[in-house]
C-alpha positions in Angstrom: 151.6 82.8 35.8 151.8 80.7 38.9 147.9 80.7 39.3 147.4 79.9 35.4 149.7 77.1 35.9 148.0 75.9 39.0 144.5 76.1 37.4 145.7 74.2 34.2 147.2 71.4 36.4 144.0 71.2 38.6 141.9 71.4 35.4 143.8 68.5 34.1 143.4 66.4 37.3 139.6 66.9 37.4 139.3 66.2 33.7 140.3 62.6 34.2 138.1 62.3 37.1 134.3 61.4 37.0 131.8 64.2 36.8 130.0 64.3 40.2 126.5 64.7 40.8 125.2 65.0 37.2 126.5 68.2 35.9 128.0 69.8 38.9 131.7 70.6 39.1 134.2 67.7 38.3 135.1 65.8 41.3 136.9 62.4 41.9 135.1 59.3 42.4 136.5 56.1 44.0 135.6 53.0 45.9 134.9 54.2 49.5 138.0 54.0 51.8 137.6 54.6 55.5 137.2 58.5 56.4 140.4 60.4 56.5 139.8 61.9 59.9 138.1 60.8 63.2 135.2 62.9 63.4 132.3 62.0 65.5 128.7 61.7 64.3 125.4 60.3 66.2 125.0 56.5 65.3 121.3 56.6 65.0 121.6 59.2 62.4 124.6 58.0 60.3 124.3 55.6 57.3 126.8 52.8 57.4 128.8 52.9 54.2 127.7 50.4 51.7 130.2 47.8 50.3 131.7 49.0 46.9 129.9 52.4 47.0 131.5 55.0 45.1 132.8 57.7 47.1 132.9 61.4 45.6 135.8 63.4 46.8 135.1 67.2 47.2 138.3 69.2 47.0 138.4 71.9 49.7 141.4 74.5 49.6 142.4 76.0 53.0 145.2 78.6 53.8 146.3 77.5 57.0 148.0 74.5 58.7 146.5 71.3 60.0 146.7 72.4 63.6 144.1 75.4 62.9 140.6 75.2 64.5 138.9 75.5 61.2 141.0 72.6 59.7 140.0 70.5 62.7 136.2 71.4 62.4 136.3 70.8 58.6 138.0 67.5 59.1 135.4 66.4 61.7 132.7 67.6 59.4 134.2 65.6 56.6 133.9 62.2 58.2 130.4 63.3 59.6 129.6 63.6 55.9 130.9 60.4 54.9 129.2 58.4 57.5 125.9 60.3 56.9 125.6 59.8 53.3 126.8 56.2 53.3 130.2 56.8 52.0 128.9 58.6 48.8 130.9 61.8 49.9 133.9 62.7 51.6 135.8 66.3 51.8 139.5 66.1 51.1 141.2 69.4 52.6 144.3 70.7 51.3 146.1 73.0 53.8 148.7 75.5 53.9 147.7 77.0 50.5 148.6 73.9 48.6 145.8 74.9 46.2 146.8 78.6 45.9 145.9 81.5 48.1 142.5 82.4 49.0 141.8 84.5 46.1 143.2 81.7 43.7 141.3 79.1 45.5 138.1 81.2 45.4 138.4 81.5 41.6 139.0 77.8 41.3 135.5 77.1 43.3 133.6 79.6 40.7 135.2 78.0 37.8 134.7 74.4 39.1 138.0 73.2 39.0 137.7 72.6 42.9 134.4 72.3 44.8 135.1 73.9 48.0 137.3 76.5 49.8 137.6 78.6 53.0 138.0 82.1 52.3 138.2 85.5 53.9 135.0 87.4 54.1 136.7 90.2 52.3 137.0 88.1 49.2 133.3 87.4 48.9 132.6 91.3 49.6 134.3 92.1 46.2 131.3 89.9 44.6 128.6 91.5 46.7 129.7 94.7 48.6 127.2 94.0 51.4 129.2 91.1 52.7 131.7 94.1 53.9 129.0 94.6 56.8 130.0 91.2 58.3 133.6 92.4 58.7 133.0 96.0 59.6 135.4 97.0 62.6 133.8 96.5 66.1 130.7 95.0 64.4 130.7 92.3 67.2 130.8 93.0 70.9 132.2 89.4 71.9 132.5 86.0 70.7 129.3 85.1 72.1 127.6 88.0 70.0 129.2 86.8 67.0 128.3 83.2 67.5 124.6 84.2 68.0 124.8 86.1 64.6 126.4 83.2 62.7 124.1 80.5 64.1 120.6 82.4 64.4 119.8 82.4 60.5 120.4 86.3 60.4 122.7 85.7 57.4 120.5 83.3 55.5 119.6 86.0 52.9 123.1 87.4 52.2 124.4 83.9 51.9 121.7 82.9 49.2 122.8 86.0 47.2 125.8 84.7 45.6 124.6 81.8 43.6 124.4 83.7 40.3 128.1 84.1 40.7 128.5 80.4 40.7 129.2 79.9 44.3 127.3 79.3 47.3 128.1 80.2 50.9 127.7 77.3 53.1 128.9 78.7 56.9 130.7 81.5 58.4 133.4 80.3 60.8 135.1 82.5 63.6 138.5 83.5 63.0 138.8 85.3 66.5 139.5 88.8 67.3 142.1 90.7 64.8 144.8 92.7 66.7 147.8 94.8 65.5 151.4 93.2 65.8 154.7 95.1 64.9 158.0 96.0 66.5 156.4 98.0 69.3 153.5 98.5 71.5 150.4 100.0 69.7 148.2 102.0 72.2 146.7 104.8 70.3 146.0 105.6 66.7 149.2 107.8 66.8 151.5 104.8 67.4 150.7 103.6 63.8 151.4 106.6 62.0 153.8 105.8 59.1 153.4 102.1 59.6 152.5 99.7 56.8 150.5 97.1 58.3 149.4 94.2 56.0 145.5 93.8 55.6 143.5 91.5 53.6 142.6 92.4 49.9 139.5 94.6 50.8 139.1 98.1 50.2 136.9 98.3 53.5 140.1 96.6 55.5 142.4 99.2 53.7 140.0 102.1 54.7 139.9 100.8 58.3 143.6 100.6 58.9 144.1 104.0 57.4 141.4 105.3 59.9 143.2 103.6 62.6 146.4 105.5 62.0 148.3 103.4 59.8 148.9 102.6 56.4 146.7 99.5 55.2 148.8 97.5 52.7 147.0 94.4 50.8 148.8 91.2 50.7 148.5 87.4 50.6 149.0 86.0 53.9 151.8 83.6 52.9 153.9 86.6 52.2 153.7 88.5 55.4 156.3 86.8 57.3 159.0 87.5 54.6 157.5 91.2 53.9 158.0 92.1 57.7 161.3 90.4 57.8 162.4 92.4 54.8 160.9 95.7 55.9 158.5 95.9 53.0 155.6 96.2 55.9 156.0 97.0 59.4 153.5 94.4 60.8 150.3 92.5 60.4 146.9 92.2 62.0 145.4 89.0 62.9 144.4 86.7 65.5 146.7 85.0 68.3 146.2 81.5 66.6 147.4 82.7 63.1 150.2 84.9 64.8 151.6 81.8 66.6 151.0 79.1 63.8 152.6 81.3 61.4 155.3 82.3 63.7 154.7 86.0 63.0 156.1 86.6 66.5 159.5 86.0 65.3 159.6 89.1 63.3 156.8 91.2 65.0 157.0 90.4 68.7 154.4 92.9 70.1 150.7 91.8 69.8 148.4 94.7 70.8 144.9 93.9 71.7 143.1 96.5 69.6 140.4 94.0 68.7 139.5 95.8 65.7 137.7 92.9 63.7 136.0 89.9 64.4 135.6 89.2 60.7 134.5 85.4 59.6 136.0 83.3 57.1 133.3 81.7 54.8 133.1 78.2 53.5 132.0 78.5 49.8 131.3 75.5 47.4 130.6 75.4 43.7 126.8 76.0 43.2 126.7 73.5 40.4 128.2 70.8 42.5 125.8 71.5 45.5 122.8 71.6 43.0 123.8 68.3 41.6 123.6 66.5 44.9 120.3 64.7 45.8 118.0 66.9 47.9 118.6 64.6 50.8 122.4 65.1 50.6 122.3 68.8 50.0 120.3 69.3 53.3 122.6 66.9 55.2 125.5 69.0 54.1 123.8 72.3 55.1 122.8 70.8 58.4 126.6 69.7 59.3 127.5 73.1 58.0 125.4 74.5 61.0 126.4 72.1 63.5 130.1 72.6 62.6 130.0 76.2 62.8 129.2 75.8 66.4 131.9 73.2 66.9 134.5 75.4 65.5 133.8 78.1 68.0 134.6 75.6 70.6 137.6 74.3 69.0 138.8 77.9 68.6 138.5 78.7 72.2 140.1 75.4 73.2 143.3 76.3 71.2 143.6 79.9 71.9 145.5 80.0 75.1 147.8 77.2 73.8 148.7 79.7 70.7 149.2 82.7 73.1 151.5 80.5 75.4 153.5 79.4 72.2 154.2 83.0 71.2 155.0 84.2 74.5 157.6 81.4 75.1 159.2 82.8 71.9 159.5 86.3 73.5 156.2 87.9 72.1 154.4 90.5 74.4 150.8 90.7 74.3 149.7 94.3 75.2 146.3 95.4 76.6 144.7 98.3 74.8 141.9 100.9 75.3 140.0 100.4 72.1 137.9 103.4 72.5 140.1 105.7 70.4 140.2 103.0 67.7 136.7 102.8 67.7 135.9 106.4 67.3 138.5 106.3 64.5 136.8 103.7 62.7 133.4 105.1 62.8 133.5 106.9 59.4 134.4 103.5 57.8 131.2 101.8 59.4 129.0 104.9 58.2 130.5 104.6 54.7 129.6 101.2 54.3 126.1 101.0 55.8 125.0 104.1 53.7 125.8 102.3 50.5 122.6 100.2 50.3 119.4 99.6 52.2 120.4 95.9 52.5 123.8 96.8 54.2 122.2 99.1 56.6 119.5 96.4 57.4 122.2 93.8 58.0 124.2 95.9 60.2 121.3 97.0 62.6 120.3 93.3 62.6 123.9 92.3 63.6 123.9 95.1 66.3 120.3 94.1 67.6 121.7 90.6 68.6 124.4 92.1 70.8 122.1 92.0 73.8 
């Protein structure tokens, strides 16, 4: 009911606004204000906003806080897009699940009620199963390996595969290395026996956590704190920044470095809105998405130690783990996903080929 109500409200808002870009999803158009956040652009490449230009606002749903590195990168990108298009476009980011969970936001993008969202790779996996390869356990050896995959063009073909489903994948942002956190140190798969651990809403993620020794329990991120507190689940798996930002250390003080996933978050956009832009503005946005993919890696690195320090000062303990037993346990999950299609197998091999 909440999702239906949210959709109706947003649909009502966008119905009152001007239709952006000649047939795209509805987006509000107003006389251009100053950009919302202070991103940097190259002066020789940016267009000065024209007087009284109408600015089309692209609504972007985001499930984390304004302190999150992805939010910071997107905010800078919005400013850069505003300037590069002479004030014709800006991106309005709604953080903290204000436009609903990632799953809800994804459906709103597909329907054209909003224009953009940052969603977990696992959500897009439900549309095209080959996306599961991007979120396989231990697919990436390091942050540098992942950055090479995300910026090399290796994902261009799979990103282009979603347009028939009314959305386009614009970029993959890092979300760090996901690790287990609960009420005790986790050193081996046996330590997870009987433990219900929240995972993203993906069959691959459920299978992975089950293989690691626990019980994969899909749940929206906004429900995790209370679910642990009430004993519905025993813990979660995520990166240090989300762990600290959402204060999960208060209910699950042991963060064990299993580093089982480096699953990306994907910036998705309503395809009609994208195609409704001029070719020049489309290319500008695509170029900025590539630029800010790299920028987000930098912001992630800058924020990582601060998040860890925040959690440690509140009593959290970070536990080093020998990951070999977990890698071995997850191999059947990898084999299962990569055997489902030639595309999945080829994509996995390409990702692994970039490790060196």
